[in-house]
C-alpha positions, 0 to 999 in steps of 0.5 A: 632462411630463404628470400622473401617477397619485399614490401609492396613499395619495392615493386615486387623485388625479392630480398637477397641474403648472403649464404649462411656460413655454417662453419663460422656459426659452429666456431662461434657456438663453441665460444664462451659468452665472454669470448663471443663478446670479445669477438664482437668487439674486435669485429666492430673495431675492425669496421671502425678502422676501415671507416676511419681509413676511408674518411682519412682518404676522403677528408685528408684535411681533417684532424684525428678528432674530426675523423673520429667524430665522423666515424662515430656519427656515420652509423648514428643518426642525430635526433632532431637534425637532418643529414644535410644540416649536419654536413653544412655544420661540419663543413662550415666549422659551426656547431649545432 
């Protein structure tokens, strides 16, 4: 897939894509659906572990439960709340 023109609001910038890893695609194509699902679950856990480590370094005073909640909240926007409201509630110890 080649880069395409970005929408008008980005003033003519082009989208950039990483090159396709054909070897990785061939390896994934050889897996059964269950094996592909397991690979996806392992990749997602790898990302969560990285986030958990980053949050632990950034917020050393937080408990494991609070770190885990930050990991879960990171890719999940909370409906009805703005990010600033969530940060204020997290920092003040209050609940929403």
